[in-house]
Phi, psi and omega in degrees: 000130181284160177302324179295319178297318179296318179296315178298320179297318179295320179295315179299315180296317179297318179298318179294316179295316178299316180296319180297316179297319179296319181296319182289347175273344184284146181298320181301318181292314179297323179297314181297316179296319179294320181288340180304318179300317179295315181298322178288317182296322182274357178078012180290332175223146171280166179299321179296316179297317180296317180297321177295316178298313181299316178301315182294314181296315180296319177301312179299315182294321179294318178295320178295323178293322177296319177296316178299324179294325176300316179296319179295324181280319190249348186082216182291147183210154174271167177301318181297318179296318179296319181299318179297323182281315186271340185070016175275153177292155177301322179298316179295319180296316179300317178302316181290321179296323176298315179296316180294326177293318178297330178274006182057039178254338183225150176215160173280127185243000180166197180224151173228100187067235179269000186255149174281148172259129180249152177206160174292147178276000000 
């Protein structure tokens, strides 16, 4: 492994850890974890179903936080630019940008060639 690969790996790991810590501080995440006990107690979800739901939501929230961090670091960015930094597929980034736009956290702020520029609101 080259020094550059090792450095990139450390940056990626740090970005994931930073995003994870930020997600666990958010109200939405704490709410979901808190409601889990009620859903399990009332039988609305099995423990397996709840764990699958929690895994998916946390994965999505961590990825969205990583995308948001790109905006905080770089300002406005295209899907391709975000993909290069996060290593997420363009399809995954678009899905997250749509969700962030619905939450009024991200907006289209311009164009770069044929691509839209997105930024935090």
